[in-house]
C-alpha positions as CSV (number, residue, x, y, z in Angstrom):
1,X,-73.4,3.3,34.1
2,X,-72.3,6.4,32.2
3,X,-72.3,9.2,32.9
4,X,-72.8,12.4,30.9
5,X,-72.5,16.4,31.6
6,X,-75.6,17.8,32.5
7,X,-76.7,21.7,32.6
8,X,-79.7,22.4,34.6
9,X,-81.1,25.6,35.0
10,X,-83.2,26.2,38.0
11,X,-85.2,29.9,38.1
12,X,-83.8,32.5,40.9
13,X,-80.7,32.3,43.1
14,X,-79.9,29.4,45.3
15,X,-79.8,30.7,48.9
16,X,-77.5,28.9,51.4
17,X,-79.3,25.8,51.7
18,X,-79.2,25.7,47.9
19,X,-75.8,25.9,47.8
20,X,-75.7,22.9,50.1
21,X,-78.0,20.9,48.5
22,X,-76.3,21.0,45.2
23,X,-72.6,21.0,46.5
24,X,-71.5,18.4,44.4
25,X,-72.5,20.6,41.0
26,X,-70.7,23.2,39.7
27,X,-73.1,26.4,40.7
28,X,-73.0,29.9,38.7
29,X,-75.5,32.4,37.6
30,X,-77.2,32.2,34.4
31,X,-78.6,35.6,33.7
32,X,-81.7,35.8,36.7
33,X,-81.4,32.4,36.7
34,X,-78.5,29.6,38.5
35,X,-77.0,26.9,36.6
36,X,-75.9,23.5,38.0
37,X,-73.4,21.6,35.9
38,X,-72.2,18.2,36.4
39,X,-71.0,14.7,35.3
40,X,-74.0,13.1,36.1
41,X,-75.4,9.3,35.9
42,X,-79.2,8.3,35.0
43,X,-79.6,7.5,38.7
44,X,-77.5,11.1,39.8
45,X,-79.6,13.0,37.0
46,X,-82.9,11.6,38.8
47,X,-81.8,12.3,41.9
48,X,-80.6,16.3,41.0
49,X,-84.7,16.6,39.4
50,X,-86.1,14.9,42.4
51,X,-83.8,17.7,44.7
52,X,-85.1,19.9,42.8
53,X,-88.8,19.3,43.1
54,X,-88.6,18.6,46.6
55,X,-87.0,22.0,47.2
56,X,-90.0,23.5,45.6
57,X,-87.3,25.1,42.5
58,X,-88.6,26.1,39.2
59,X,-86.7,24.0,36.5
60,X,-86.1,26.1,33.7
61,X,-84.1,24.1,31.2
62,X,-82.0,21.1,31.1
63,X,-79.3,20.1,28.4
64,X,-77.1,17.2,28.1
65,X,-73.5,18.7,26.9
66,X,-71.5,15.5,26.5
67,X,-74.1,13.0,24.0
68,X,-73.5,9.3,24.7
69,X,-69.9,8.7,22.6
70,X,-70.9,7.1,19.1
71,X,-74.1,9.8,19.0
72,X,-74.3,11.9,16.0
73,X,-76.4,15.0,16.5
74,X,-78.2,16.5,13.7
75,X,-79.3,20.1,13.7
76,X,-82.4,20.9,13.3
77,X,-83.6,22.0,9.6
78,X,-83.9,26.0,9.3
79,X,-87.9,26.7,9.2
80,X,-88.0,29.8,7.7
81,X,-87.3,30.6,3.5
82,X,-85.7,33.5,2.4
83,X,-87.5,37.0,2.5
84,X,-90.2,35.2,5.1
85,X,-89.8,37.1,9.5
86,X,-88.4,35.2,11.8
87,X,-89.8,34.7,15.1
């Protein structure tokens, strides 16, 4: 299985149990939340997401930082026109 680098954001800060549970990932503050970053294959990603659920943590975001080689990432088109307010 191929591995990809993921950043997973969970709500709030981790205590000692959380730090131990995610010891294989890089753990750092992300504003008021916590970022978990690591290289995971599909099975590893599912394991981390299951652990987040089992520990009753709130998932805020999940980002693949390194897409599969050969994948082209296209930026999303802008949805506003000149002079219109931005969201």
